[in-house]
C-alpha positions in Angstrom: -30.8 -89.9 20.7 -29.4 -87.3 18.0 -26.9 -88.7 15.1 -23.7 -89.1 16.2 -21.6 -85.4 16.6 -18.6 -84.6 14.1 -15.2 -83.8 15.3 -13.4 -81.4 13.5 -10.9 -78.4 13.7 -13.7 -76.8 15.3 -14.3 -78.9 18.2 -17.5 -81.2 18.3 -20.4 -79.8 16.2 -23.7 -79.3 17.9 -25.6 -82.4 18.2 -29.4 -82.7 16.1 -32.4 -82.3 18.3 -33.1 -85.0 20.7 -36.2 -85.9 23.0 -35.4 -85.8 26.5 -37.3 -86.6 29.8 -36.3 -85.3 33.0 -37.3 -87.5 35.9 -37.3 -84.7 38.8 -36.8 -81.4 37.4 -35.2 -80.1 40.8 -32.2 -78.3 41.5 -30.0 -80.8 38.9 -32.9 -81.9 36.9 -34.1 -78.5 36.7 -30.8 -76.9 35.4 -30.3 -79.9 33.1 -33.6 -79.3 31.6 -33.2 -75.6 30.9 -29.6 -76.0 29.7 -30.6 -78.7 27.6 -33.7 -76.8 25.8 -32.4 -73.9 25.7 -29.7 -75.5 23.2 -33.0 -76.7 21.2 -34.2 -79.8 22.5 -37.0 -80.8 23.4 -37.5 -81.5 27.0 -40.0 -83.4 29.2 -40.0 -82.5 32.6 -42.0 -85.2 34.6 -43.3 -84.4 38.3 -46.5 -84.4 40.7 -49.4 -82.6 38.7 -48.6 -79.6 41.0 -44.9 -78.9 39.6 -45.7 -80.4 36.2 -48.8 -77.6 36.1 -46.7 -75.2 36.9 -43.3 -75.8 34.6 -46.1 -76.2 31.4 -47.4 -72.5 32.4 -43.8 -70.3 33.5 -40.9 -72.4 32.2 -37.8 -72.7 34.4 -35.8 -70.2 35.2 -32.2 -70.3 36.2 -29.9 -67.8 38.1 -26.3 -69.0 37.3 -23.1 -67.3 37.1 -22.1 -69.9 34.6 -24.4 -69.6 32.2 -26.1 -66.4 33.1 -30.1 -65.7 33.8 -32.8 -67.3 31.8 -35.7 -68.7 31.1 -36.5 -72.1 29.3 -40.0 -73.2 28.1 -40.2 -77.1 28.5 -43.2 -79.5 28.3 -44.4 -81.6 31.5 -46.4 -84.4 32.8 -47.2 -86.4 35.6 -46.0 -89.4 33.7 -44.1 -90.0 31.0 -46.1 -91.3 27.6 -44.0 -91.8 24.5 -40.9 -93.2 23.4 -37.8 -90.9 24.2 -34.1 -91.4 23.4 -32.6 -89.9 27.0 -34.0 -90.1 30.1 -32.7 -88.1 32.9 -33.2 -89.7 36.7 -32.4 -86.7 38.8 -35.1 -87.3 41.8 -33.6 -87.8 45.4 -32.6 -91.2 46.2 -35.2 -90.8 49.1 -38.4 -90.6 46.4 -36.3 -92.9 43.5 -38.7 -95.7 44.4 -42.0 -94.0 44.4 -41.0 -91.6 41.3 -40.2 -94.2 39.2 -43.5 -95.5 38.2 -43.8 -92.2 36.3 -41.2 -93.7 33.6 -42.9 -96.9 32.3 -40.0 -99.2 30.4 -41.3 -99.6 27.0 -40.6 -96.2 26.7 -37.3 -96.7 26.6 -37.0 -99.3 24.1 -33.9 -98.3 22.0 -33.2 -95.1 24.5 -30.9 -95.0 27.6 -31.8 -94.2 31.1 -29.2 -91.6 32.9 -29.1 -91.7 36.8 -27.6 -88.6 38.7 -28.0 -89.5 41.8 -25.9 -89.8 44.9 -24.5 -93.1 46.0 -23.3 -96.4 44.6 -26.1 -98.8 45.3 -29.2 -97.0 42.8 -27.4 -98.5 39.5 -28.0 -102.5 40.5 -31.4 -101.4 41.4 -32.3 -99.6 37.9 -30.5 -102.5 36.0 -32.8 -104.9 37.6 -35.9 -102.3 36.6 -35.1 -101.0 33.4 -32.3 -103.6 32.1 -28.8 -103.3 32.1 -28.3 -101.8 28.5 -30.1 -98.9 29.1 -28.9 -97.6 32.3 -25.6 -95.6 31.9 -23.6 -95.3 35.3 -22.9 -91.4 35.9 -22.3 -88.8 38.6 -22.6 -84.8 38.4 -20.6 -82.4 40.3 -22.6 -79.2 40.5 -24.0 -77.1 43.0 -27.7 -76.3 42.1 -31.3 -75.9 44.1 -34.5 -75.5 43.4 -35.3 -72.2 45.4 -39.2 -72.3 44.4 -41.1 -74.3 42.0 -39.5 -73.4 38.7 -36.4 -71.9 39.1 -32.8 -72.9 39.6 -30.5 -71.1 41.7 -26.9 -72.5 40.2 -23.6 -71.5 42.4 -21.0 -73.7 41.4 -19.1 -72.5 38.6 -19.1 -75.7 37.2 -20.7 -78.2 36.2 -19.1 -81.8 35.0 -20.7 -84.9 34.0 -18.9 -88.7 34.1 -20.7 -91.0 32.4 -19.0 -94.8 33.0 -18.6 -97.0 29.7 -17.8 -97.6 26.0 -16.8 -94.7 24.4 -17.9 -95.7 21.5 -21.5 -96.6 23.1 -21.4 -93.3 25.0 -19.8 -90.3 23.1 -23.0 -89.4 21.4 -24.2 -88.3 25.0 -21.2 -87.1 25.9 -21.5 -84.5 23.0 -25.0 -83.9 23.3 -24.7 -83.3 27.2 -21.5 -81.0 26.3 -22.9 -78.7 23.9 -25.8 -78.0 26.5 -23.2 -76.7 28.9 -22.7 -79.6 31.3 -18.8 -80.6 30.7 -18.9 -84.3 30.0 -16.1 -86.8 29.9 -17.0 -90.8 29.1 -15.0 -93.1 31.8 -14.0 -97.0 31.5 -14.4 -97.9 34.8 -17.8 -97.5 36.5 -16.0 -98.5 40.1 -14.0 -95.5 39.8 -16.6 -93.0 38.4 -19.3 -93.9 41.2 -16.7 -94.2 44.3 -14.8 -91.1 43.2 -17.8 -89.4 43.8 -19.0 -91.2 47.3 -15.2 -90.9 48.6 -15.8 -86.9 47.9 -19.2 -86.5 48.9 -19.9 -88.6 51.8 -17.2 -86.2 54.0 -18.9 -82.9 52.6 -22.0 -84.0 53.3 -21.9 -86.0 56.6 -19.3 -83.0 58.2 -21.6 -80.3 56.6 -25.1 -81.8 57.9 -23.4 -82.6 61.5 -22.2 -79.6 62.1 -23.9 -77.2 59.9 -21.2 -75.0 58.6 -20.0 -74.4 55.1 -16.7 -76.3 53.6 -15.0 -73.9 54.1 -15.2 -73.8 57.8 -14.9 -77.6 58.0 -11.6 -77.6 56.1 -9.9 -75.3 58.6 -11.7 -75.5 61.7 -12.1 -79.5 62.1 -9.5 -80.1 59.4 -7.9 -83.2 61.2 -11.6 -85.1 61.1 -11.7 -84.1 57.4 -8.7 -85.8 56.7 -9.5 -88.7 58.7 -13.1 -89.4 57.3 -11.8 -89.0 53.6 -8.9 -91.6 54.6 -12.1 -94.3 55.4 -14.2 -93.2 52.5 -11.4 -93.5 49.8 -9.8 -97.1 51.5 -13.5 -98.2 51.0 -13.1 -97.2 47.7 -10.2 -98.8 46.8 -11.8 -101.9 47.8 -14.3 -101.6 45.7 -11.7 -101.5 43.1 -12.1 -97.7 42.7 -8.7 -95.1 42.0 -9.3 -93.1 44.8 -6.8 -90.8 46.5 -7.7 -89.0 49.7 -4.6 -86.5 48.9 -6.4 -85.7 46.3 -9.8 -85.8 47.8 -8.4 -83.1 50.1 -7.0 -80.9 47.5 -10.4 -80.3 45.8 -11.7 -79.5 49.4 -9.1 -76.8 49.4 -10.4 -75.6 46.0 -13.8 -75.9 46.5 -16.1 -72.2 47.2 -15.3 -72.1 50.6 -19.3 -71.0 51.1 -20.2 -74.2 49.3 -22.7 -76.6 51.3 -24.3 -79.7 50.8 -27.6 -80.6 49.5 -27.4 -83.0 52.6 -27.1 -79.9 54.9 -29.3 -77.8 53.2 -32.3 -80.8 53.3 -31.7 -80.9 57.3 -32.4 -77.3 57.4 -35.0 -77.0 55.6 -37.2 -80.5 57.7 -36.9 -82.5 54.5 -35.6 -86.2 54.5 -32.1 -86.6 54.5 -30.3 -89.1 51.9 -28.1 -90.1 54.7 -28.5 -94.0 54.0 -27.8 -93.8 50.3 -24.6 -91.9 50.9 -23.4 -93.0 54.2 -25.2 -95.9 54.9 -24.1 -97.4 51.5 -20.3 -96.4 52.8 -21.3 -98.6 55.9 -22.3 -101.4 53.9 -19.4 -101.6 52.0 -16.8 -101.1 54.4 -18.4 -103.9 56.3 -18.3 -106.3 52.9 -14.3 -106.0 52.6 -14.0 -105.8 56.2 -12.8 -102.3 56.6 -13.3 -100.2 60.0 -14.5 -96.5 59.3 -15.2 -95.4 62.7 -15.5 -91.7 62.2 -18.1 -92.5 59.2 -20.1 -94.7 62.2 -19.7 -92.2 64.7 -20.7 -89.6 61.9 -24.0 -91.4 60.6 -25.0 -92.3 64.0 -25.3 -89.0 65.2 -27.3 -87.9 62.1 -29.6 -91.1 62.7 -30.8 -89.8 65.8 
């Protein structure tokens, strides 16, 4: 990791160049890899042989209203073969177990592992594998898709990351990500960080996937179902110690671009495996632990499982 950035009247100065590994250079990982490379950092993308070979030859091309259209050069390999200060884990949850063998724990000695996955249960699994001090719980809010190998379509007018942990430990990481273009905050409460994302994501993913409709149609034509599902997810979040508020979540849906579609919805349309267990399953398991009834969530998960 680079030296701590200084804060002055002009804001945060650019961090010193760092070496960053990105496990899973898809929609989210590819966007962040390209942004970090463009900001002057050394980026090593970790992927399968075909993808790694393509990225070595062609780099990553980004098409974005927020960041413009550009191509960034990156290194690429099928496994991490040297120590790095930061490793982003941005694979789909369905591919996580199979992908982690590409990141040996000893190459993260002194470094940080930053998982930007959907769901909440992966944090404990990663801590068991890599050690609690290395793993930084975090979430990202962005709509970004890999439309072809090495081609990233960034559709949202924002790219936001929340990190959970002590400010003094994570300020440097937040400065690195913010300077690359991903507006990053450090929040103290891990449950609030993780459940604020899941309480919003679960209704979005489950409803758009079940009905194959964008969020604009869901929030108007299926408003009652959306509101009921948000009440359920917010209640589970609060039971898990998070400060989740159904009114605020609904307000975020109303402000979201009407044509937005969830990644689960896109996966379903393309016939890819769904992150249903990481999103809907995690919600149902947490609800059961805390004795909270979530009939709308149960029905949607059951229908999407069939």
